[in-house]
PDB file of N, H, CA, C and O in Angstrom:
ATOM      1  N   MET A   1     -61.660  -2.318-137.365  1.00  0.00           N
ATOM      2  CA  MET A   1     -62.956  -2.582-136.776  1.00  0.00           C
ATOM      3  C   MET A   1     -62.875  -3.875-135.965  1.00  0.00           C
ATOM      4  O   MET A   1     -62.276  -4.854-136.411  1.00  0.00           O
ATOM      5  N   VAL A   2     -63.463  -3.878-134.804  1.00  0.00           N
ATOM      6  H   VAL A   2     -63.949  -3.082-134.442  1.00  0.00           H
ATOM      7  CA  VAL A   2     -63.504  -5.052-133.935  1.00  0.00           C
ATOM      8  C   VAL A   2     -64.960  -5.453-133.738  1.00  0.00           C
ATOM      9  O   VAL A   2     -65.817  -4.620-133.444  1.00  0.00           O
ATOM     10  N   VAL A   3     -65.219  -6.742-133.906  1.00  0.00           N
ATOM     11  H   VAL A   3     -64.523  -7.418-134.145  1.00  0.00           H
ATOM     12  CA  VAL A   3     -66.557  -7.283-133.688  1.00  0.00           C
ATOM     13  C   VAL A   3     -66.424  -8.405-132.673  1.00  0.00           C
ATOM     14  O   VAL A   3     -65.491  -9.205-132.748  1.00  0.00           O
ATOM     15  N   GLU A   4     -67.335  -8.468-131.743  1.00  0.00           N
ATOM     16  H   GLU A   4     -68.093  -7.819-131.682  1.00  0.00           H
ATOM     17  CA  GLU A   4     -67.329  -9.520-130.734  1.00  0.00           C
ATOM     18  C   GLU A   4     -68.533 -10.427-130.955  1.00  0.00           C
ATOM     19  O   GLU A   4     -69.663  -9.960-131.092  1.00  0.00           O
ATOM     20  N   TYR A   5     -68.273 -11.728-130.989  1.00  0.00           N
ATOM     21  H   TYR A   5     -67.354 -12.108-130.878  1.00  0.00           H
ATOM     22  CA  TYR A   5     -69.325 -12.730-131.130  1.00  0.00           C
ATOM     23  C   TYR A   5     -69.420 -13.476-129.808  1.00  0.00           C
ATOM     24  O   TYR A   5     -68.467 -14.139-129.400  1.00  0.00           O
ATOM     25  N   VAL A   6     -70.554 -13.373-129.139  1.00  0.00           N
ATOM     26  H   VAL A   6     -71.329 -12.834-129.471  1.00  0.00           H
ATOM     27  CA  VAL A   6     -70.710 -13.979-127.817  1.00  0.00           C
ATOM     28  C   VAL A   6     -72.019 -14.759-127.772  1.00  0.00           C
ATOM     29  O   VAL A   6     -73.097 -14.193-127.955  1.00  0.00           O
ATOM     30  N   ASP A   7     -71.913 -16.057-127.528  1.00  0.00           N
ATOM     31  H   ASP A   7     -71.038 -16.517-127.379  1.00  0.00           H
ATOM     32  CA  ASP A   7     -73.094 -16.887-127.306  1.00  0.00           C
ATOM     33  C   ASP A   7     -73.268 -17.079-125.812  1.00  0.00           C
ATOM     34  O   ASP A   7     -72.286 -17.235-125.086  1.00  0.00           O
ATOM     35  N   GLN A   8     -74.481 -17.071-125.357  1.00  0.00           N
ATOM     36  H   GLN A   8     -75.279 -16.945-125.946  1.00  0.00           H
ATOM     37  CA  GLN A   8     -74.766 -17.252-123.940  1.00  0.00           C
ATOM     38  C   GLN A   8     -75.155 -18.693-123.613  1.00  0.00           C
ATOM     39  O   GLN A   8     -75.512 -18.999-122.476  1.00  0.00           O
ATOM     40  N   ILE A   9     -75.087 -19.572-124.605  1.00  0.00           N
ATOM     41  H   ILE A   9     -74.797 -19.324-125.529  1.00  0.00           H
ATOM     42  CA  ILE A   9     -75.434 -20.980-124.391  1.00  0.00           C
ATOM     43  C   ILE A   9     -74.193 -21.839-124.594  1.00  0.00           C
ATOM     44  O   ILE A   9     -73.151 -21.346-125.024  1.00  0.00           O
ATOM     45  N   THR A  10     -74.309 -23.099-124.289  1.00  0.00           N
ATOM     46  H   THR A  10     -75.156 -23.499-123.940  1.00  0.00           H
ATOM     47  CA  THR A  10     -73.177 -24.021-124.365  1.00  0.00           C
ATOM     48  C   THR A  10     -72.568 -24.091-125.760  1.00  0.00           C
ATOM     49  O   THR A  10     -73.258 -23.942-126.769  1.00  0.00           O
ATOM     50  N   GLY A  11     -71.274 -24.319-125.790  1.00  0.00           N
ATOM     51  H   GLY A  11     -70.714 -24.441-124.971  1.00  0.00           H
ATOM     52  CA  GLY A  11     -70.564 -24.486-127.050  1.00  0.00           C
ATOM     53  C   GLY A  11     -70.583 -25.914-127.548  1.00  0.00           C
ATOM     54  O   GLY A  11     -69.812 -26.281-128.435  1.00  0.00           O
ATOM     55  N   LYS A  12     -71.469 -26.725-126.974  1.00  0.00           N
ATOM     56  H   LYS A  12     -72.095 -26.427-126.254  1.00  0.00           H
ATOM     57  CA  LYS A  12     -71.538 -28.135-127.350  1.00  0.00           C
ATOM     58  C   LYS A  12     -72.160 -28.354-128.725  1.00  0.00           C
ATOM     59  O   LYS A  12     -72.003 -29.420-129.320  1.00  0.00           O
ATOM     60  N   HIS A  13     -72.862 -27.348-129.226  1.00  0.00           N
ATOM     61  H   HIS A  13     -72.990 -26.482-128.743  1.00  0.00           H
ATOM     62  CA  HIS A  13     -73.523 -27.461-130.521  1.00  0.00           C
ATOM     63  C   HIS A  13     -73.138 -26.265-131.397  1.00  0.00           C
ATOM     64  O   HIS A  13     -72.934 -25.161-130.893  1.00  0.00           O
ATOM     65  N   SER A  14     -73.043 -26.489-132.685  1.00  0.00           N
ATOM     66  H   SER A  14     -73.208 -27.386-133.095  1.00  0.00           H
ATOM     67  CA  SER A  14     -72.635 -25.405-133.587  1.00  0.00           C
ATOM     68  C   SER A  14     -73.798 -24.596-134.129  1.00  0.00           C
ATOM     69  O   SER A  14     -73.592 -23.706-134.954  1.00  0.00           O
ATOM     70  N   ASP A  15     -75.019 -24.883-133.688  1.00  0.00           N
ATOM     71  H   ASP A  15     -75.186 -25.606-133.018  1.00  0.00           H
ATOM     72  CA  ASP A  15     -76.167 -24.120-134.177  1.00  0.00           C
ATOM     73  C   ASP A  15     -76.426 -22.861-133.347  1.00  0.00           C
ATOM     74  O   ASP A  15     -77.527 -22.311-133.369  1.00  0.00           O
ATOM     75  N   ARG A  16     -75.409 -22.414-132.622  1.00  0.00           N
ATOM     76  H   ARG A  16     -74.515 -22.861-132.604  1.00  0.00           H
ATOM     77  CA  ARG A  16     -75.518 -21.175-131.825  1.00  0.00           C
ATOM     78  C   ARG A  16     -75.577 -19.966-132.754  1.00  0.00           C
ATOM     79  O   ARG A  16     -74.856 -19.905-133.749  1.00  0.00           O
ATOM     80  N   ALA A  17     -76.426 -19.020-132.430  1.00  0.00           N
ATOM     81  H   ALA A  17     -77.013 -19.070-131.621  1.00  0.00           H
ATOM     82  CA  ALA A  17     -76.667 -17.859-133.302  1.00  0.00           C
ATOM     83  C   ALA A  17     -75.390 -17.065-133.593  1.00  0.00           C
ATOM     84  O   ALA A  17     -75.103 -16.775-134.755  1.00  0.00           O
ATOM     85  N   GLU A  18     -74.628 -16.714-132.571  1.00  0.00           N
ATOM     86  H   GLU A  18     -74.861 -16.950-131.628  1.00  0.00           H
ATOM     87  CA  GLU A  18     -73.427 -15.911-132.785  1.00  0.00           C
ATOM     88  C   GLU A  18     -72.320 -16.712-133.469  1.00  0.00           C
ATOM     89  O   GLU A  18     -71.540 -16.159-134.245  1.00  0.00           O
ATOM     90  N   PHE A  19     -72.252 -17.990-133.188  1.00  0.00           N
ATOM     91  H   PHE A  19     -72.886 -18.439-132.558  1.00  0.00           H
ATOM     92  CA  PHE A  19     -71.285 -18.864-133.848  1.00  0.00           C
ATOM     93  C   PHE A  19     -71.560 -18.880-135.348  1.00  0.00           C
ATOM     94  O   PHE A  19     -70.637 -18.772-136.156  1.00  0.00           O
ATOM     95  N   GLN A  20     -72.820 -19.014-135.710  1.00  0.00           N
ATOM     96  H   GLN A  20     -73.569 -19.102-135.053  1.00  0.00           H
ATOM     97  CA  GLN A  20     -73.206 -18.997-137.116  1.00  0.00           C
ATOM     98  C   GLN A  20     -72.965 -17.621-137.746  1.00  0.00           C
ATOM     99  O   GLN A  20     -72.542 -17.528-138.898  1.00  0.00           O
ATOM    100  N   ARG A  21     -73.234 -16.566-136.991  1.00  0.00           N
ATOM    101  H   ARG A  21     -73.577 -16.642-136.055  1.00  0.00           H
ATOM    102  CA  ARG A  21     -72.997 -15.202-137.481  1.00  0.00           C
ATOM    103  C   ARG A  21     -71.502 -14.976-137.724  1.00  0.00           C
ATOM    104  O   ARG A  21     -71.116 -14.307-138.682  1.00  0.00           O
ATOM    105  N   MET A  22     -70.665 -15.544-136.842  1.00  0.00           N
ATOM    106  H   MET A  22     -70.979 -16.087-136.064  1.00  0.00           H
ATOM    107  CA  MET A  22     -69.220 -15.433-136.998  1.00  0.00           C
ATOM    108  C   MET A  22     -68.779 -16.115-138.294  1.00  0.00           C
ATOM    109  O   MET A  22     -67.971 -15.556-139.037  1.00  0.00           O
ATOM    110  N   PHE A  23     -69.296 -17.312-138.575  1.00  0.00           N
ATOM    111  H   PHE A  23     -69.952 -17.765-137.972  1.00  0.00           H
ATOM    112  CA  PHE A  23     -68.926 -18.000-139.806  1.00  0.00           C
ATOM    113  C   PHE A  23     -69.461 -17.271-141.037  1.00  0.00           C
ATOM    114  O   PHE A  23     -68.812 -17.265-142.084  1.00  0.00           O
ATOM    115  N   GLU A  24     -70.619 -16.666-140.922  1.00  0.00           N
ATOM    116  H   GLU A  24     -71.146 -16.671-140.072  1.00  0.00           H
ATOM    117  CA  GLU A  24     -71.144 -15.864-142.035  1.00  0.00           C
ATOM    118  C   GLU A  24     -70.203 -14.697-142.331  1.00  0.00           C
ATOM    119  O   GLU A  24     -69.886 -14.425-143.489  1.00  0.00           O
ATOM    120  N   GLY A  25     -69.762 -14.016-141.283  1.00  0.00           N
ATOM    121  H   GLY A  25     -70.020 -14.237-140.342  1.00  0.00           H
ATOM    122  CA  GLY A  25     -68.805 -12.922-141.452  1.00  0.00           C
ATOM    123  C   GLY A  25     -67.486 -13.405-142.028  1.00  0.00           C
ATOM    124  O   GLY A  25     -66.889 -12.738-142.872  1.00  0.00           O
ATOM    125  N   ALA A  26     -67.029 -14.565-141.572  1.00  0.00           N
ATOM    126  H   ALA A  26     -67.513 -15.107-140.886  1.00  0.00           H
ATOM    127  CA  ALA A  26     -65.773 -15.127-142.079  1.00  0.00           C
ATOM    128  C   ALA A  26     -65.895 -15.451-143.565  1.00  0.00           C
ATOM    129  O   ALA A  26     -64.981 -15.179-144.342  1.00  0.00           O
ATOM    130  N   SER A  27     -67.023 -16.032-143.953  1.00  0.00           N
ATOM    131  H   SER A  27     -67.766 -16.253-143.321  1.00  0.00           H
ATOM    132  CA  SER A  27     -67.195 -16.406-145.361  1.00  0.00           C
ATOM    133  C   SER A  27     -67.253 -15.184-146.273  1.00  0.00           C
ATOM    134  O   SER A  27     -66.938 -15.276-147.460  1.00  0.00           O
ATOM    135  N   ARG A  28     -67.650 -14.056-145.726  1.00  0.00           N
ATOM    136  H   ARG A  28     -67.906 -13.982-144.762  1.00  0.00           H
ATOM    137  CA  ARG A  28     -67.719 -12.805-146.499  1.00  0.00           C
ATOM    138  C   ARG A  28     -66.473 -11.943-146.322  1.00  0.00           C
ATOM    139  O   ARG A  28     -66.413 -10.809-146.799  1.00  0.00           O
ATOM    140  N   ARG A  29     -65.452 -12.515-145.608  1.00  0.00           N
ATOM    141  H   ARG A  29     -65.501 -13.435-145.220  1.00  0.00           H
ATOM    142  CA  ARG A  29     -64.180 -11.823-145.342  1.00  0.00           C
ATOM    143  C   ARG A  29     -64.395 -10.473-144.656  1.00  0.00           C
ATOM    144  O   ARG A  29     -63.738  -9.486-144.986  1.00  0.00           O
ATOM    145  N   LYS A  30     -65.326 -10.444-143.697  1.00  0.00           N
ATOM    146  H   LYS A  30     -65.860 -11.245-143.429  1.00  0.00           H
ATOM    147  CA  LYS A  30     -65.576  -9.225-142.935  1.00  0.00           C
ATOM    148  C   LYS A  30     -64.519  -9.008-141.863  1.00  0.00           C
ATOM    149  O   LYS A  30     -64.465  -7.945-141.245  1.00  0.00           O
ATOM    150  N   PHE A  31     -63.675 -10.020-141.641  1.00  0.00           N
ATOM    151  H   PHE A  31     -63.719 -10.883-142.143  1.00  0.00           H
ATOM    152  CA  PHE A  31     -62.554  -9.891-140.715  1.00  0.00           C
ATOM    153  C   PHE A  31     -61.425 -10.809-141.177  1.00  0.00           C
ATOM    154  O   PHE A  31     -61.650 -11.762-141.923  1.00  0.00           O
ATOM    155  N   ASP A  32     -60.217 -10.509-140.726  1.00  0.00           N
ATOM    156  H   ASP A  32     -60.035  -9.734-140.120  1.00  0.00           H
ATOM    157  CA  ASP A  32     -59.033 -11.260-141.140  1.00  0.00           C
ATOM    158  C   ASP A  32     -58.541 -12.231-140.079  1.00  0.00           C
ATOM    159  O   ASP A  32     -57.896 -13.231-140.396  1.00  0.00           O
ATOM    160  N   VAL A  33     -58.848 -11.935-138.806  1.00  0.00           N
ATOM    161  H   VAL A  33     -59.372 -11.123-138.548  1.00  0.00           H
ATOM    162  CA  VAL A  33     -58.332 -12.735-137.699  1.00  0.00           C
ATOM    163  C   VAL A  33     -59.448 -12.970-136.688  1.00  0.00           C
ATOM    164  O   VAL A  33     -60.201 -12.055-136.356  1.00  0.00           O
ATOM    165  N   LEU A  34     -59.546 -14.202-136.205  1.00  0.00           N
ATOM    166  H   LEU A  34     -58.935 -14.946-136.474  1.00  0.00           H
ATOM    167  CA  LEU A  34     -60.456 -14.543-135.121  1.00  0.00           C
ATOM    168  C   LEU A  34     -59.622 -14.896-133.899  1.00  0.00           C
ATOM    169  O   LEU A  34     -58.807 -15.818-133.943  1.00  0.00           O
ATOM    170  N   LEU A  35     -59.825 -14.166-132.812  1.00  0.00           N
ATOM    171  H   LEU A  35     -60.487 -13.418-132.776  1.00  0.00           H
ATOM    172  CA  LEU A  35     -59.148 -14.439-131.548  1.00  0.00           C
ATOM    173  C   LEU A  35     -60.152 -15.020-130.577  1.00  0.00           C
ATOM    174  O   LEU A  35     -61.270 -14.518-130.467  1.00  0.00           O
ATOM    175  N   PHE A  36     -59.771 -16.065-129.877  1.00  0.00           N
ATOM    176  H   PHE A  36     -58.862 -16.472-129.966  1.00  0.00           H
ATOM    177  CA  PHE A  36     -60.633 -16.636-128.857  1.00  0.00           C
ATOM    178  C   PHE A  36     -59.782 -17.027-127.667  1.00  0.00           C
ATOM    179  O   PHE A  36     -58.585 -17.279-127.801  1.00  0.00           O
ATOM    180  N   TRP A  37     -60.411 -17.075-126.497  1.00  0.00           N
ATOM    181  H   TRP A  37     -61.383 -16.870-126.388  1.00  0.00           H
ATOM    182  CA  TRP A  37     -59.686 -17.332-125.262  1.00  0.00           C
ATOM    183  C   TRP A  37     -59.009 -18.700-125.292  1.00  0.00           C
ATOM    184  O   TRP A  37     -57.806 -18.808-125.053  1.00  0.00           O
ATOM    185  N   SER A  38     -59.778 -19.734-125.584  1.00  0.00           N
ATOM    186  H   SER A  38     -60.755 -19.646-125.779  1.00  0.00           H
ATOM    187  CA  SER A  38     -59.235 -21.087-125.665  1.00  0.00           C
ATOM    188  C   SER A  38     -60.116 -21.904-126.605  1.00  0.00           C
ATOM    189  O   SER A  38     -61.250 -21.530-126.905  1.00  0.00           O
ATOM    190  N   LEU A  39     -59.573 -23.018-127.055  1.00  0.00           N
ATOM    191  H   LEU A  39     -58.652 -23.322-126.811  1.00  0.00           H
ATOM    192  CA  LEU A  39     -60.324 -23.858-127.998  1.00  0.00           C
ATOM    193  C   LEU A  39     -61.660 -24.302-127.437  1.00  0.00           C
ATOM    194  O   LEU A  39     -62.636 -24.412-128.178  1.00  0.00           O
ATOM    195  N   ASP A  40     -61.720 -24.562-126.122  1.00  0.00           N
ATOM    196  H   ASP A  40     -60.927 -24.473-125.519  1.00  0.00           H
ATOM    197  CA  ASP A  40     -62.997 -25.007-125.556  1.00  0.00           C
ATOM    198  C   ASP A  40     -64.002 -23.870-125.419  1.00  0.00           C
ATOM    199  O   ASP A  40     -65.174 -24.117-125.134  1.00  0.00           O
ATOM    200  N   ARG A  41     -63.569 -22.645-125.615  1.00  0.00           N
ATOM    201  H   ARG A  41     -62.617 -22.444-125.846  1.00  0.00           H
ATOM    202  CA  ARG A  41     -64.500 -21.514-125.682  1.00  0.00           C
ATOM    203  C   ARG A  41     -65.038 -21.355-127.094  1.00  0.00           C
ATOM    204  O   ARG A  41     -66.124 -20.810-127.290  1.00  0.00           O
ATOM    205  N   LEU A  42     -64.288 -21.824-128.071  1.00  0.00           N
ATOM    206  H   LEU A  42     -63.405 -22.267-127.912  1.00  0.00           H
ATOM    207  CA  LEU A  42     -64.763 -21.788-129.456  1.00  0.00           C
ATOM    208  C   LEU A  42     -65.785 -22.892-129.688  1.00  0.00           C
ATOM    209  O   LEU A  42     -66.858 -22.652-130.242  1.00  0.00           O
ATOM    210  N   SER A  43     -65.440 -24.117-129.255  1.00  0.00           N
ATOM    211  H   SER A  43     -64.569 -24.312-128.805  1.00  0.00           H
ATOM    212  CA  SER A  43     -66.319 -25.261-129.493  1.00  0.00           C
ATOM    213  C   SER A  43     -66.056 -26.342-128.454  1.00  0.00           C
ATOM    214  O   SER A  43     -64.915 -26.591-128.064  1.00  0.00           O
ATOM    215  N   ARG A  44     -67.122 -26.966-128.023  1.00  0.00           N
ATOM    216  H   ARG A  44     -68.048 -26.764-128.340  1.00  0.00           H
ATOM    217  CA  ARG A  44     -67.024 -28.125-127.133  1.00  0.00           C
ATOM    218  C   ARG A  44     -67.646 -29.353-127.791  1.00  0.00           C
ATOM    219  O   ARG A  44     -68.175 -30.238-127.117  1.00  0.00           O
ATOM    220  N   GLU A  45     -67.573 -29.388-129.100  1.00  0.00           N
ATOM    221  H   GLU A  45     -67.143 -28.670-129.647  1.00  0.00           H
ATOM    222  CA  GLU A  45     -68.171 -30.488-129.869  1.00  0.00           C
ATOM    223  C   GLU A  45     -67.247 -31.690-129.992  1.00  0.00           C
ATOM    224  O   GLU A  45     -67.676 -32.750-130.448  1.00  0.00           O
ATOM    225  N   GLY A  46     -66.014 -31.551-129.602  1.00  0.00           N
ATOM    226  H   GLY A  46     -65.665 -30.690-129.231  1.00  0.00           H
ATOM    227  CA  GLY A  46     -65.038 -32.626-129.739  1.00  0.00           C
ATOM    228  C   GLY A  46     -63.892 -32.185-130.634  1.00  0.00           C
ATOM    229  O   GLY A  46     -63.981 -31.183-131.342  1.00  0.00           O
ATOM    230  N   ALA A  47     -62.818 -32.956-130.585  1.00  0.00           N
ATOM    231  H   ALA A  47     -62.746 -33.770-130.009  1.00  0.00           H
ATOM    232  CA  ALA A  47     -61.600 -32.585-131.306  1.00  0.00           C
ATOM    233  C   ALA A  47     -61.809 -32.512-132.819  1.00  0.00           C
ATOM    234  O   ALA A  47     -61.388 -31.542-133.449  1.00  0.00           O
ATOM    235  N   LEU A  48     -62.442 -33.505-133.401  1.00  0.00           N
ATOM    236  H   LEU A  48     -62.784 -34.293-132.888  1.00  0.00           H
ATOM    237  CA  LEU A  48     -62.624 -33.523-134.853  1.00  0.00           C
ATOM    238  C   LEU A  48     -63.450 -32.329-135.322  1.00  0.00           C
ATOM    239  O   LEU A  48     -63.065 -31.640-136.267  1.00  0.00           O
ATOM    240  N   GLU A  49     -64.565 -32.086-134.677  1.00  0.00           N
ATOM    241  H   GLU A  49     -64.878 -32.646-133.910  1.00  0.00           H
ATOM    242  CA  GLU A  49     -65.431 -30.972-135.076  1.00  0.00           C
ATOM    243  C   GLU A  49     -64.724 -29.630-134.901  1.00  0.00           C
ATOM    244  O   GLU A  49     -64.853 -28.743-135.745  1.00  0.00           O
ATOM    245  N   THR A  50     -63.980 -29.483-133.809  1.00  0.00           N
ATOM    246  H   THR A  50     -63.875 -30.203-133.124  1.00  0.00           H
ATOM    247  CA  THR A  50     -63.257 -28.233-133.577  1.00  0.00           C
ATOM    248  C   THR A  50     -62.223 -28.016-134.672  1.00  0.00           C
ATOM    249  O   THR A  50     -62.096 -26.907-135.192  1.00  0.00           O
ATOM    250  N   LEU A  51     -61.487 -29.055-135.025  1.00  0.00           N
ATOM    251  H   LEU A  51     -61.590 -29.955-134.603  1.00  0.00           H
ATOM    252  CA  LEU A  51     -60.510 -28.932-136.112  1.00  0.00           C
ATOM    253  C   LEU A  51     -61.192 -28.606-137.433  1.00  0.00           C
ATOM    254  O   LEU A  51     -60.641 -27.853-138.236  1.00  0.00           O
ATOM    255  N   GLN A  52     -62.366 -29.150-137.674  1.00  0.00           N
ATOM    256  H   GLN A  52     -62.814 -29.762-137.022  1.00  0.00           H
ATOM    257  CA  GLN A  52     -63.107 -28.829-138.894  1.00  0.00           C
ATOM    258  C   GLN A  52     -63.516 -27.359-138.913  1.00  0.00           C
ATOM    259  O   GLN A  52     -63.463 -26.717-139.961  1.00  0.00           O
ATOM    260  N   HIS A  53     -63.920 -26.827-137.771  1.00  0.00           N
ATOM    261  H   HIS A  53     -63.962 -27.349-136.919  1.00  0.00           H
ATOM    262  CA  HIS A  53     -64.259 -25.401-137.697  1.00  0.00           C
ATOM    263  C   HIS A  53     -63.028 -24.546-138.008  1.00  0.00           C
ATOM    264  O   HIS A  53     -63.116 -23.567-138.748  1.00  0.00           O
ATOM    265  N   LEU A  54     -61.875 -24.924-137.434  1.00  0.00           N
ATOM    266  H   LEU A  54     -61.802 -25.720-136.833  1.00  0.00           H
ATOM    267  CA  LEU A  54     -60.644 -24.172-137.677  1.00  0.00           C
ATOM    268  C   LEU A  54     -60.232 -24.264-139.147  1.00  0.00           C
ATOM    269  O   LEU A  54     -59.788 -23.275-139.730  1.00  0.00           O
ATOM    270  N   ASN A  55     -60.377 -25.438-139.740  1.00  0.00           N
ATOM    271  H   ASN A  55     -60.737 -26.241-139.267  1.00  0.00           H
ATOM    272  CA  ASN A  55     -60.060 -25.594-141.160  1.00  0.00           C
ATOM    273  C   ASN A  55     -61.002 -24.776-142.029  1.00  0.00           C
ATOM    274  O   ASN A  55     -60.591 -24.225-143.050  1.00  0.00           O
ATOM    275  N   ARG A  56     -62.246 -24.698-141.633  1.00  0.00           N
ATOM    276  H   ARG A  56     -62.581 -25.146-140.804  1.00  0.00           H
ATOM    277  CA  ARG A  56     -63.225 -23.885-142.372  1.00  0.00           C
ATOM    278  C   ARG A  56     -62.811 -22.420-142.353  1.00  0.00           C
ATOM    279  O   ARG A  56     -62.851 -21.744-143.381  1.00  0.00           O
ATOM    280  N   LEU A  57     -62.412 -21.932-141.181  1.00  0.00           N
ATOM    281  H   LEU A  57     -62.380 -22.482-140.346  1.00  0.00           H
ATOM    282  CA  LEU A  57     -61.942 -20.548-141.075  1.00  0.00           C
ATOM    283  C   LEU A  57     -60.728 -20.331-141.969  1.00  0.00           C
ATOM    284  O   LEU A  57     -60.654 -19.343-142.701  1.00  0.00           O
ATOM    285  N   THR A  58     -59.785 -21.254-141.906  1.00  0.00           N
ATOM    286  H   THR A  58     -59.846 -22.056-141.311  1.00  0.00           H
ATOM    287  CA  THR A  58     -58.585 -21.154-142.737  1.00  0.00           C
ATOM    288  C   THR A  58     -58.954 -21.139-144.213  1.00  0.00           C
ATOM    289  O   THR A  58     -58.375 -20.386-144.996  1.00  0.00           O
ATOM    290  N   GLY A  59     -59.910 -21.962-144.588  1.00  0.00           N
ATOM    291  H   GLY A  59     -60.380 -22.574-143.953  1.00  0.00           H
ATOM    292  CA  GLY A  59     -60.375 -21.997-145.972  1.00  0.00           C
ATOM    293  C   GLY A  59     -60.969 -20.678-146.437  1.00  0.00           C
ATOM    294  O   GLY A  59     -60.892 -20.332-147.616  1.00  0.00           O
ATOM    295  N   TYR A  60     -61.554 -19.955-145.512  1.00  0.00           N
ATOM    296  H   TYR A  60     -61.616 -20.236-144.554  1.00  0.00           H
ATOM    297  CA  TYR A  60     -62.095 -18.629-145.823  1.00  0.00           C
ATOM    298  C   TYR A  60     -61.000 -17.564-145.855  1.00  0.00           C
ATOM    299  O   TYR A  60     -61.270 -16.407-146.175  1.00  0.00           O
ATOM    300  N   GLY A  61     -59.773 -17.946-145.528  1.00  0.00           N
ATOM    301  H   GLY A  61     -59.553 -18.886-145.268  1.00  0.00           H
ATOM    302  CA  GLY A  61     -58.674 -16.982-145.496  1.00  0.00           C
ATOM    303  C   GLY A  61     -58.589 -16.226-144.193  1.00  0.00           C
ATOM    304  O   GLY A  61     -57.936 -15.186-144.117  1.00  0.00           O
ATOM    305  N   VAL A  62     -59.243 -16.738-143.164  1.00  0.00           N
ATOM    306  H   VAL A  62     -59.774 -17.584-143.226  1.00  0.00           H
ATOM    307  CA  VAL A  62     -59.244 -16.079-141.853  1.00  0.00           C
ATOM    308  C   VAL A  62     -58.221 -16.770-140.956  1.00  0.00           C
ATOM    309  O   VAL A  62     -58.273 -17.984-140.758  1.00  0.00           O
ATOM    310  N   GLN A  63     -57.301 -15.990-140.423  1.00  0.00           N
ATOM    311  H   GLN A  63     -57.259 -15.004-140.584  1.00  0.00           H
ATOM    312  CA  GLN A  63     -56.366 -16.523-139.443  1.00  0.00           C
ATOM    313  C   GLN A  63     -57.075 -16.622-138.104  1.00  0.00           C
ATOM    314  O   GLN A  63     -58.047 -15.908-137.859  1.00  0.00           O
ATOM    315  N   TRP A  64     -56.603 -17.490-137.252  1.00  0.00           N
ATOM    316  H   TRP A  64     -55.813 -18.070-137.452  1.00  0.00           H
ATOM    317  CA  TRP A  64     -57.220 -17.638-135.927  1.00  0.00           C
ATOM    318  C   TRP A  64     -56.133 -17.871-134.906  1.00  0.00           C
ATOM    319  O   TRP A  64     -55.041 -18.341-135.225  1.00  0.00           O
ATOM    320  N   SER A  65     -56.453 -17.532-133.667  1.00  0.00           N
ATOM    321  H   SER A  65     -57.340 -17.150-133.408  1.00  0.00           H
ATOM    322  CA  SER A  65     -55.478 -17.701-132.592  1.00  0.00           C
ATOM    323  C   SER A  65     -56.197 -17.870-131.265  1.00  0.00           C
ATOM    324  O   SER A  65     -57.153 -17.159-130.959  1.00  0.00           O
ATOM    325  N   SER A  66     -55.716 -18.822-130.492  1.00  0.00           N
ATOM    326  H   SER A  66     -54.939 -19.400-130.741  1.00  0.00           H
ATOM    327  CA  SER A  66     -56.179 -19.019-129.123  1.00  0.00           C
ATOM    328  C   SER A  66     -55.221 -18.266-128.207  1.00  0.00           C
ATOM    329  O   SER A  66     -54.005 -18.338-128.382  1.00  0.00           O
ATOM    330  N   LEU A  67     -55.758 -17.560-127.252  1.00  0.00           N
ATOM    331  H   LEU A  67     -56.746 -17.501-127.110  1.00  0.00           H
ATOM    332  CA  LEU A  67     -54.896 -16.826-126.326  1.00  0.00           C
ATOM    333  C   LEU A  67     -54.248 -17.742-125.284  1.00  0.00           C
ATOM    334  O   LEU A  67     -53.259 -17.356-124.661  1.00  0.00           O
ATOM    335  N   ILE A  68     -54.782 -18.931-125.089  1.00  0.00           N
ATOM    336  H   ILE A  68     -55.585 -19.245-125.595  1.00  0.00           H
ATOM    337  CA  ILE A  68     -54.267 -19.870-124.100  1.00  0.00           C
ATOM    338  C   ILE A  68     -53.353 -20.914-124.743  1.00  0.00           C
ATOM    339  O   ILE A  68     -52.221 -21.100-124.297  1.00  0.00           O
ATOM    340  N   GLU A  69     -53.829 -21.592-125.778  1.00  0.00           N
ATOM    341  H   GLU A  69     -54.749 -21.441-126.140  1.00  0.00           H
ATOM    342  CA  GLU A  69     -53.046 -22.645-126.418  1.00  0.00           C
ATOM    343  C   GLU A  69     -52.027 -22.037-127.389  1.00  0.00           C
ATOM    344  O   GLU A  69     -52.357 -21.190-128.219  1.00  0.00           O
ATOM    345  N   ALA A  70     -50.813 -22.486-127.260  1.00  0.00           N
ATOM    346  H   ALA A  70     -50.544 -23.174-126.585  1.00  0.00           H
ATOM    347  CA  ALA A  70     -49.753 -22.014-128.158  1.00  0.00           C
ATOM    348  C   ALA A  70     -49.886 -22.730-129.491  1.00  0.00           C
ATOM    349  O   ALA A  70     -50.088 -23.944-129.533  1.00  0.00           O
ATOM    350  N   VAL A  71     -49.773 -21.986-130.569  1.00  0.00           N
ATOM    351  H   VAL A  71     -49.608 -21.000-130.535  1.00  0.00           H
ATOM    352  CA  VAL A  71     -49.820 -22.554-131.916  1.00  0.00           C
ATOM    353  C   VAL A  71     -48.450 -22.322-132.547  1.00  0.00           C
ATOM    354  O   VAL A  71     -47.988 -21.184-132.630  1.00  0.00           O
ATOM    355  N   PRO A  72     -47.794 -23.405-132.994  1.00  0.00           N
ATOM    356  CA  PRO A  72     -46.441 -23.238-133.575  1.00  0.00           C
ATOM    357  C   PRO A  72     -46.460 -22.458-134.859  1.00  0.00           C
ATOM    358  O   PRO A  72     -45.409 -22.237-135.462  1.00  0.00           O
TER     359      PRO A  72
END
């Protein structure tokens, strides 16, 4: 199953409806992997906040991958 989470507003804040829905799904293990185009498409809140979001996903057991940035 594939689910797409798309917010039509800026990624500068984490109170976006689809962003929150994505984390709700992650916390319930409704998906195993989150793919996003680039880190700045996931969040534009700054480096620390973005890393916290990624750590939160990892804590839920969800793998993640950016299609632009290489992850070792």
